[in-house]
C-alpha positions in Angstrom: 0.0 0.0 0.0 2.9 2.4 0.8 4.4 1.8 -2.6 1.2 2.7 -4.3 0.8 5.9 -2.3 4.4 6.9 -3.0 3.9 6.2 -6.7 0.7 8.4 -6.7 2.6 11.2 -4.9 5.4 11.0 -7.4 3.0 11.1 -10.3 1.2 14.1 -8.9 4.5 16.0 -8.4 5.5 15.2 -12.0 2.1 16.3 -13.3 2.4 19.7 -11.7 6.1 20.3 -12.5 6.6 23.5 -14.6 9.8 22.3 -16.3 9.8 21.3 -20.0 12.9 20.0 -21.8 13.1 20.8 -25.5 16.0 20.5 -28.0 17.5 23.9 -28.6 16.9 25.3 -32.0 17.3 28.8 -33.5 13.5 29.0 -33.8 13.1 28.6 -30.1 15.6 31.3 -29.4 13.8 33.7 -31.7 10.6 33.5 -29.5 10.4 37.0 -28.0 8.2 35.8 -25.2 11.1 33.8 -23.7 13.5 35.1 -21.1 16.7 33.4 -22.2 19.3 32.8 -19.4 22.8 31.5 -20.1 23.9 29.6 -17.0 27.4 28.8 -18.1 30.5 30.4 -16.5 32.1 33.8 -17.3 35.0 31.9 -18.9 32.6 30.1 -21.2 30.8 33.3 -22.2 34.1 34.9 -23.1 35.3 31.9 -25.1 32.2 31.2 -27.3 30.0 34.3 -26.8 26.4 34.2 -25.9 23.0 34.2 -27.6 22.1 37.9 -28.3 19.8 39.2 -25.6 20.5 36.4 -23.2 20.8 37.2 -19.5 24.1 35.8 -18.1 23.8 34.3 -14.6 26.2 31.4 -13.8 24.6 28.3 -12.2 28.0 27.4 -10.7 30.5 29.2 -8.5 34.0 28.4 -7.4 32.5 26.3 -4.6 30.0 24.3 -6.7 26.4 25.5 -7.1 25.9 29.2 -7.0 23.9 29.7 -3.8 22.6 33.1 -5.0 21.5 31.8 -8.4 17.8 32.5 -8.0 18.3 35.9 -6.4 20.8 36.9 -9.1 18.2 36.0 -11.7 15.6 38.1 -10.1 18.1 41.0 -9.7 18.8 40.7 -13.4 15.2 41.3 -14.1 14.0 37.7 -14.8 10.3 37.5 -14.0 9.4 34.2 -12.3 5.9 34.4 -13.8 7.0 34.5 -17.4 8.7 31.7 -19.5 12.4 31.2 -18.7 14.6 29.3 -21.1 17.9 28.0 -19.7 20.9 27.4 -21.8 24.3 25.9 -20.9 27.1 24.1 -22.7 25.3 20.8 -23.4 22.2 20.6 -21.2 23.4 19.2 -17.9 23.6 22.4 -15.9 20.5 23.9 -17.5 18.6 20.8 -16.3 19.8 21.2 -12.8 19.1 25.0 -12.9 15.6 24.3 -14.1 15.0 22.0 -11.2 16.2 24.7 -8.8 13.9 27.3 -10.4 11.0 25.0 -10.2 11.6 24.5 -6.5 11.8 28.3 -6.1 8.3 28.8 -7.6 9.1 29.8 -11.2 6.1 29.1 -13.3 7.3 28.2 -16.8 10.8 26.8 -17.2 12.3 25.4 -20.4 15.5 23.4 -20.3 17.2 23.9 -23.7 18.8 20.5 -24.2 21.9 20.3 -26.4 23.0 23.8 -25.3 25.5 26.0 -27.0 27.3 23.0 -28.4 24.3 22.0 -30.4 23.7 25.6 -31.6 27.3 25.8 -32.8 27.7 22.4 -34.3 24.3 21.7 -35.9 23.1 25.2 -36.8 26.3 27.3 -36.9 24.3 29.7 -34.7 26.0 33.2 -34.4 26.9 33.9 -30.8 27.8 37.4 -29.7 31.1 38.0 -27.9 30.9 40.8 -25.4 
């Protein structure tokens, strides 16, 4: 009986999760309703550049996960009630960042799977070096 109850709770949590994972494409990035956040490190931003208009807030810090990640997003003007699309190198950090934002109450989170690597390799997407 306990296993059934736990399974139902897990299904209910998954049903109400606000995180979607989609493969990153140039078309998705052109959606003006999205708040695009690049969660890579400053060194990565400098090396490859960033998607034009993306907000840069690193998910990691020197000590692991950036403990101020959610607050830094809000300080950068990211609205938790509007769609947020997270981008990293390949999709691993964006997935973790999406989970963190979901736990923080953000309403519509999109994990852009494939990240900058997919944009560069598959689409030759033009990144902006700042």
